[in-house]
Each structure stands twice: as structure tokens, then as C-alpha cells.
C-alpha positions as CSV (number, residue, x, y, z in Angstrom):
1,M,102.9,158.5,15.6
2,A,105.6,156.0,16.1
3,Q,105.7,154.7,12.7
4,L,105.3,158.3,11.2
5,C,107.8,160.2,13.2
6,G,110.0,156.5,12.7
7,L,109.7,157.2,8.8
8,C,110.7,160.6,8.9
9,L,113.7,160.1,11.1
10,A,114.8,157.2,8.7
11,L,114.4,159.3,6.0
12,R,116.6,162.2,7.6
13,D,119.2,159.3,8.8
14,D,119.7,157.8,5.5
15,H,119.2,160.4,3.1
16,G,119.7,163.6,4.7
17,Q,117.1,166.4,6.1
18,A,115.6,167.4,2.6
19,A,114.6,163.6,2.0
20,R,112.1,164.2,5.1
21,M,109.9,165.9,2.7
22,A,108.8,162.3,1.4
23,T,107.5,161.7,4.4
24,N,104.0,160.5,4.2
25,Y,101.0,158.7,5.9
26,D,100.8,155.9,3.3
27,G,104.6,155.1,3.6
28,L,104.2,154.4,7.2
29,I,102.0,151.0,6.2
30,I,105.1,149.5,4.9
31,S,106.9,149.9,8.5
32,A,103.7,149.0,10.5
33,L,103.3,145.7,8.3
34,V,107.5,144.6,9.3
35,D,106.7,145.6,13.0
36,A,103.6,143.6,12.7
37,Q,105.4,140.5,11.6
38,A,108.1,140.6,13.2
39,P,109.3,138.7,16.3
40,A,109.7,142.2,18.4
41,A,109.3,145.6,17.2
42,T,112.0,148.1,18.0
43,R,111.6,151.4,19.4
44,R,114.3,154.3,20.1
45,S,114.1,157.5,22.1
46,A,113.8,160.7,19.6
47,G,114.3,164.0,20.5
48,P,111.7,167.0,20.8
49,C,109.9,167.8,17.3
50,P,108.0,171.0,16.3
51,L,105.4,168.8,14.7
52,R,104.8,167.1,18.2
53,A,104.9,170.3,20.1
54,M,108.5,169.9,21.4
55,R,107.9,166.5,22.8
56,T,109.9,163.7,22.7
57,A,108.6,160.5,21.6
58,D,109.5,156.5,21.4
59,V,109.7,156.0,17.7
60,A,110.1,152.6,15.4
61,T,113.5,152.3,13.9
62,G,115.5,149.5,12.2
63,D,114.6,147.9,8.7
64,S,111.1,148.7,8.8
65,V,111.2,152.4,8.5
66,R,114.3,152.0,6.3
67,L,111.8,150.3,3.7
68,A,109.3,152.6,4.4
69,A,111.5,155.3,3.6
70,T,113.0,153.7,0.4
71,V,109.8,153.2,-1.1
72,S,108.8,157.2,-0.1
73,L,111.9,158.5,-1.4
74,V,111.8,156.7,-5.1
75,L,107.7,157.2,-5.1
76,A,108.8,160.9,-4.2
77,A,111.7,161.1,-6.8
78,A,109.2,160.0,-9.6
79,K,106.6,162.5,-8.9
80,V,109.4,165.3,-8.9
81,R,110.5,163.9,-12.1
82,D,107.1,164.0,-13.5
83,H,106.6,167.7,-12.5
84,V,110.1,168.6,-14.1
85,E,109.2,167.0,-17.4
86,D,105.5,168.3,-17.5
87,G,107.0,172.0,-16.1
88,D,103.9,172.2,-13.6
89,G,104.2,172.8,-9.9
90,V,107.0,174.5,-7.9
91,A,109.7,171.8,-9.5
92,G,108.4,172.9,-12.9
93,T,109.1,176.2,-12.7
94,A,112.3,177.4,-14.9
95,G,114.5,178.7,-12.0
96,I,113.8,175.7,-10.0
97,R,113.6,173.0,-12.4
98,P,117.5,172.3,-12.7
99,A,117.7,172.1,-8.7
100,A,114.3,169.7,-8.6
101,R,116.1,167.8,-11.5
102,R,119.1,167.0,-9.3
103,I,117.2,166.3,-6.3
104,A,115.0,163.8,-8.2
105,Q,118.1,161.7,-9.6
106,R,119.8,161.9,-6.2
107,W,116.7,160.6,-4.1
108,A,116.1,157.8,-7.0
109,R,119.6,156.9,-6.5
110,Q,119.5,156.9,-2.7
111,G,116.6,155.1,-2.5
112,A,117.8,152.4,-4.7
113,E,120.7,151.8,-3.1
114,T,119.0,151.6,0.4
115,G,116.5,149.5,-1.2
116,A,119.3,147.0,-2.3
117,G,120.7,146.7,0.9
118,L,117.2,145.5,2.2
119,G,116.9,143.0,-0.4
120,F,113.9,145.4,-2.3
121,D,114.8,146.4,-6.0
122,T,113.2,149.6,-6.3
123,T,112.7,149.3,-10.2
124,V,109.8,147.8,-9.6
125,L,108.3,150.8,-8.5
126,L,110.0,153.1,-11.1
127,D,108.5,150.8,-13.9
128,A,105.0,151.1,-12.2
129,V,105.6,154.9,-12.5
130,D,106.8,154.8,-16.3
131,R,103.6,152.4,-17.1
132,Q,101.4,154.4,-15.5
133,I,102.4,157.6,-17.6
134,A,102.1,155.1,-20.6
135,V,98.9,153.8,-19.6
136,E,97.6,157.2,-19.1
137,S,98.8,158.4,-22.1
138,A,97.4,155.7,-24.4
139,A,93.8,155.4,-23.0
140,G,91.0,155.8,-25.2
141,P,87.1,155.3,-25.2
142,E,87.8,151.1,-24.7
143,T,90.1,151.7,-21.8
144,T,89.1,150.5,-18.5
145,L,89.1,151.8,-15.4
146,L,91.2,148.7,-13.5
147,E,93.7,149.1,-16.8
148,L,94.4,152.8,-15.3
149,T,95.1,151.6,-11.7
150,E,97.1,148.3,-12.7
151,P,100.5,150.2,-12.5
152,T,99.7,151.5,-8.8
153,E,98.7,148.2,-8.0
154,A,101.7,146.5,-9.0
155,A,104.0,149.0,-7.0
156,T,101.9,148.8,-3.9
157,A,101.6,145.0,-3.9
158,A,105.7,144.8,-4.4
159,A,106.2,146.8,-1.4
160,F,103.7,145.0,0.6
161,G,104.7,141.6,-0.3
162,H,108.6,142.6,0.3
163,T,107.4,143.5,4.1
164,A,106.9,139.5,4.7
165,L,110.4,138.8,3.4
166,L,111.9,141.5,5.5
167,A,110.0,139.9,8.7
168,G,111.2,136.5,8.3
169,R,107.5,135.4,7.4
170,P,108.0,134.4,3.9
171,G,104.6,132.4,4.2
172,N,102.9,135.7,4.2
173,E,104.1,137.0,1.1
174,A,101.3,136.1,-1.3
175,A,98.9,137.2,0.8
176,L,100.1,140.6,1.4
177,T,101.2,141.0,-2.1
178,E,97.3,140.7,-3.1
179,A,96.3,143.1,-0.3
180,G,98.8,145.8,-1.5
181,R,97.4,145.0,-4.9
182,L,94.1,146.2,-3.7
183,F,95.1,148.7,-1.3
184,G,97.2,150.3,-4.3
185,R,93.6,150.1,-6.1
186,V,91.6,151.7,-3.7
187,A,94.4,154.3,-3.2
188,H,94.3,155.5,-6.9
189,L,90.7,155.4,-7.1
190,I,90.2,157.4,-4.1
191,D,92.8,159.9,-5.3
192,A,90.9,160.4,-8.7
193,V,87.5,160.8,-6.7
194,E,89.2,163.9,-4.4
195,D,91.0,165.1,-7.6
196,L,87.7,165.3,-10.1
197,H,86.4,168.4,-9.4
198,E,90.0,170.5,-9.3
199,D,90.5,168.1,-12.6
200,I,87.5,169.1,-14.6
201,A,87.5,172.9,-13.2
202,H,91.3,173.0,-14.7
203,G,91.0,170.4,-18.0
204,K,93.2,168.2,-16.6
205,W,93.3,164.7,-17.3
206,N,91.1,162.6,-14.6
207,P,90.9,158.5,-15.0
208,L,87.0,158.6,-14.2
209,V,86.5,161.1,-16.7
210,A,88.8,159.4,-19.3
211,T,87.0,155.9,-18.8
212,G,83.5,157.6,-18.4
213,T,83.1,155.5,-14.9
214,P,80.2,157.1,-13.1
215,A,80.4,157.0,-9.2
216,Q,78.0,154.4,-8.2
217,E,80.7,151.9,-10.1
218,T,83.9,153.6,-8.7
219,R,82.7,153.2,-5.4
220,R,81.7,149.4,-5.9
221,L,85.2,148.8,-7.5
222,C,86.5,150.6,-3.8
223,T,84.0,147.9,-1.6
224,D,85.0,144.8,-3.6
225,A,88.6,146.1,-2.7
226,L,88.0,146.3,0.9
227,L,86.6,143.0,1.2
228,G,89.6,141.8,-0.8
229,I,91.8,143.3,1.7
230,E,90.3,142.2,4.7
231,L,90.1,138.3,3.1
232,A,94.0,138.8,2.5
233,L,95.1,139.8,5.9
234,A,93.2,137.2,7.5
235,E,95.5,134.7,5.6
236,V,98.4,136.8,7.5
237,E,100.2,135.4,10.6
238,F,101.0,138.4,12.6
239,T,102.4,138.8,15.9
240,D,100.4,141.8,16.8
241,G,98.2,143.1,13.7
242,R,95.8,145.4,15.6
243,L,97.3,148.3,13.8
244,V,97.6,146.8,10.5
245,N,94.3,145.8,10.8
246,R,92.8,149.0,12.1
247,L,94.4,150.6,9.3
248,L,93.8,149.1,6.4
249,T,90.2,147.7,7.2
250,K,88.1,150.0,9.6
251,E,90.2,153.3,8.7
252,L,90.4,152.7,5.0
253,S,86.7,151.6,4.7
254,R,86.1,155.0,6.7
255,S,88.1,156.8,3.9
256,V,86.1,155.6,1.1
257,R,83.0,156.5,3.1
258,R,84.0,159.9,3.7
259,T,85.4,160.3,0.0
260,F,82.4,159.3,-1.6
261,G,80.1,160.9,1.1
262,H,78.3,164.4,0.6
263,S,75.7,166.2,2.7
264,G,73.0,164.0,0.9
265,H,74.9,160.7,1.5
266,E,72.2,158.0,2.9
267,S,75.0,157.3,5.5
268,C,74.7,160.8,7.2
269,R,72.1,162.1,9.5
270,T,69.9,164.7,8.2
271,D,70.2,166.6,11.4
272,H,74.0,167.1,10.9
273,K,75.4,170.5,10.7
274,I,78.1,170.3,7.8
275,T,80.3,173.2,6.8
276,N,82.2,173.4,3.9
277,R,85.0,175.8,4.1
278,R,86.3,175.4,0.8
279,W,83.2,176.6,-1.2
280,G,81.8,178.7,2.0
281,G,78.5,177.1,2.2
282,G,76.8,173.6,3.5
283,G,77.2,170.4,1.5
284,Y,80.1,169.3,-0.5
285,G,78.8,170.7,-3.9
286,P,79.9,174.0,-5.8
287,P,78.5,177.2,-5.2
288,P,75.5,177.8,-7.5
289,G,75.9,178.9,-10.8
290,Y,79.9,177.3,-10.8
291,G,80.6,176.4,-14.2
292,Y,82.8,173.0,-15.9
293,P,85.0,173.4,-18.7
294,Q,83.3,171.9,-21.8
295,Q,86.8,171.8,-23.8
296,G,88.5,168.4,-23.7
297,Y,85.6,166.1,-21.8
298,G,83.5,165.9,-25.2
299,G,81.6,168.6,-24.1
300,Y,80.3,166.8,-20.7
301,P,81.5,165.2,-17.4
302,P,80.8,161.1,-17.4
303,P,76.9,160.7,-17.4
304,G,74.7,160.5,-13.9
305,Y,78.4,161.0,-12.1
306,D,78.0,163.1,-8.8
307,Y,80.2,165.8,-8.4
308,G,80.0,166.1,-4.2
309,R,82.9,165.4,-2.4
310,P,85.0,166.4,0.6
311,P,87.6,169.1,0.5
312,R,91.0,167.9,-1.0
313,R,93.0,165.8,1.4
314,R,96.5,166.2,1.6
315,G,98.7,163.0,2.3
316,G,98.0,159.8,0.9
317,G,95.4,157.6,-0.5
318,F,94.0,157.2,3.0
319,C,92.9,158.8,5.9
320,L,94.9,158.2,9.6
321,P,92.8,158.7,12.4
322,F,93.9,162.3,12.6
323,C,92.3,165.1,13.5
324,E,91.7,167.3,9.9
325,G,90.3,170.5,11.1
326,I,88.6,170.8,8.0
327,I,84.8,170.0,8.8
328,C,83.0,169.0,11.6
329,C,79.9,167.7,12.6
330,E,77.6,168.8,15.8
331,C,75.7,166.3,18.2
332,C,77.1,163.3,16.1
333,R,75.4,160.3,17.7
334,C,75.4,157.6,14.7
335,G,77.9,154.9,15.8
336,E,79.9,153.4,13.0
337,D,78.4,155.4,10.2
338,C,79.3,158.9,11.6
339,C,80.2,161.3,9.2
340,C,82.2,163.8,11.0
341,A,85.4,164.0,8.8
342,C,87.4,164.7,11.6
343,E,86.6,160.9,13.2
344,C,89.6,161.3,16.1
345,G,89.2,157.7,16.6
346,E,85.8,156.8,17.4
347,C,82.3,158.8,16.9
348,C,82.3,162.4,18.3
349,G,80.2,161.4,21.0
350,E,77.5,164.4,22.5
351,S,79.1,167.3,21.0
352,C,81.6,168.3,18.2
353,C,84.9,167.3,18.4
354,D,87.6,169.6,19.1
355,C,89.5,170.3,15.7
């Protein structure tokens, strides 16, 4: 919470109240990495906030949250710009488009200015976004899934690597760059899996469908990346690495399991009672008779693809241990393989957690 609130307040202090909309869970990993390597993390007192039930808090401050704010703001600017150009979402509506375009331009400029003061060139992020669009537009039958994730990997690698320089630990740069590259891969793949159901239903482009990648192969790529992140972090010299190790290994692994898991998954006990409010029934599948559009995907989804998936998660490529209030399990006693989507810290215990 110190990192999340620190990121939000850094966006406000450097870029104005509207910039706080760019606050996201993935961004706080950047500030947490800087603090984990720094000789001492800096904190300040923050006033009451409605999102903290009007409680005060000690929040992260300094260059760590300013770098996180820079990365979050530039990527948010690119996302708004894409919505404007594609004419989708609120930013793409006729009456909103001019204002949204100005916001995107201002955020990109402000992020670049703050990044320059921190020694971070934000053009690597914007270039990655542009390359992502180009790669997706040119994707064909021979395109591999990793070719589509490469721009995201490059962006997160640059941001992770710069945390070492900002914290005064240049020896950590190579290992953190590798960890960031693999984190970007996992984040991209998780988003693709989470969006698959909705993308097919609405005839939208999805990297898994475009490359015909089955669920088993997609999960293997995520699992390999998780191992690579763990090995890379083992080479990093931290002052206090407990939080980042927790988020980038245990919680990220849980997010992968949760994304690929469904009511029939082998990691879940059969006596769990799962409620899916998205579909209004048990499990993660669509309701009986739910049809998928045939146009634009060769008449069928990728062979062998399993559409079971949890409800759409908002906020980033991985899950922090915050209660979601979407699905819950009863009598959860399965230890590390807990399939409760809430997962507030450790496993729920003998009764359903209070979402």
C-alpha cells in the first residue's frame, strides 16, 4: 500500500490530479524495486484518502515513485492515444476524442520530462508501443507468440533495468533487465488469456488466436518465464528484497495459476464450491448454448484451446494479494495450491475469506 499510494501521489504532485488515473498495480513494481535496492527506503506521511477509508498512511516517496509514475504515465498516454486513433472506448467517441488526444500528448510530454530528470529515456516505451502495433498488424500464420510479446518485454526490461541505476546498484542492471523482460512476457500472455473469451465473442484480434497457440503451450511459456524471473532475482543484490521477491515469484505464480485455472483444474480440490458471477453459474465456462463468432478466425478458435477462465481482472498483468470480491471458495484447506481467487495473503483457512 505504501508503494501504491506513493505512486498515486507522485502522479498528482508531478503531473496534476488527472494523472492519478494512470495509477496501476504493475507500475508500483518499479518503485518497489528501487526501494529494495536503495540503502534506505524513504517514506512520508499522507493525509486521509477515501480509498483508504479516510485513514492516513506512510507512503513511499522520492525518485522510486517518480520513476514508477513516469513509466505509468507514458504507457497510459500511449493507451489513450491508441483508443483515439482506433475510435474505441470513451476516448474514441467523437465528442471526447479531441480532449483525449490533448491529454495523451500532455502525459507523454510530462513523462518524458520527468524521465529525463531521472536519467530514463521514455522513448524506449513509446517505441515499444509503436512496434507492438506494427508487429500485430503484420502478424501472419508463421508469426510466433514470442514475436508478439517482444515489444512488451523490451519496455519492461528497460524499466526494470533502470531501477538498478537509480538505486546506485549498476551491477544489478543485467539481472533486472532479464527479470523485466520475462515479467513483460508473463504480463502480455496473462492479458491475452484473460481477454480471449471476450475477444472471440466480439470478433477482436487476440495473439493466441492469431498464432493458433493452445493453452498448454501458452502456460508452458509462462511457467518457463516464472523460473527465469526467480533465477534472475537470485543474482540481484538487494538491501531488502522481501517485497519484490514475494510479488515477482509467489504472487506472480499465483496469478498464472489463477488465470489458467477453472473449476476442473487439477490444482483445485473437487469439494470446493466455486461461484462465477460473470456467467451466473459454477465454473469458468460460458453458459450452455453460448456461441462464438465464426468470422475472422478461420471459422474456429485454435485447436484444443480451453476457454475456461476467471472473470476479467482489472489493474495489470499480475495480481497483488488484495481481495477481489469476485469469486471465493469455501472450506479451503489446500495450502499452496489454494484456488480461491481472493487469496488475501495465505490460504483462506477453515472458512471462506470475508470478501
